[in-house]
N, C-alpha and C positions, 0 to 999 in steps of 0.2 A: 164067867159070863162075858161075852164080847159086847162091844158097843152096839153091834147090829142086833144082838138079842135083847138089849135093854131098850132100844129105840122103838117107839110106836111107829108103825109104818105110816107114811104120809098118805093122805087121801086127797082126792080131787076136790072134796068139799072145802078144805081150808083155803083153796084158791078163790072160792066164792066169797070169802070173808074180807072185810076191809083190812088193809095191810096192818094197821095198828092192832086190830083184834087178833090177827094171825100171829103177830110178834108176841103178844101177851100170852096166847095159847102155848107157843113154843117155850116161853119163859117158864110158865107153870109146868109144862111137861118135864123140863129138866129137874125141877124141884120134886115133883111127884115121883119120878123114876128114881131119884136118889133116895127118897124115903122107902120106896118099895124094894129096890135092889141093892142099895148101898152106894151106887155110883150114878152120876148124871150121864146122859147119853153121849156127851162129848168127851168123856174121860179117856185118856190115852190107854192103849193096850198095856196091861200089866199094872194099872193103877189099883190101889187098895182103898177101901172106903175110909172116910174119916171116922174116928172111933165112935162118935155119937150116932153114926148111920150104918154101922156094921151089923148086918142081919145075924151074924154069928154071935154077937155080944148083946144085942138089944132086940126086944120084941117090936112088932110094928107100932104098937101104941107108944112105946118109948121113943121110937124114931120120929113119929108124928109130933110128939111134944117137943123134941129137939128142933125140928124144922120150924114149928110155930114160934119157938123162942128165937131162933135165928132170924126169921122174917120180921118179927116184932121189933128187933133191935135195928135191923137194916132199913 
């Protein structure tokens, strides 16, 4: 899956949001897409998922728990 396929297409609506809210939405987007697809949208071509987010190794619920634990630490 390419970074273009992982990325949610931008909409004109995000431009209507305050800058801080738009930045937070993009931050969340990266984390959500990593959970869903294994890689964040800015991953370089040919990147492989971190083991805990690899969809071939872990179901969605396991990847969600891994992300929740990661964010709780950080």
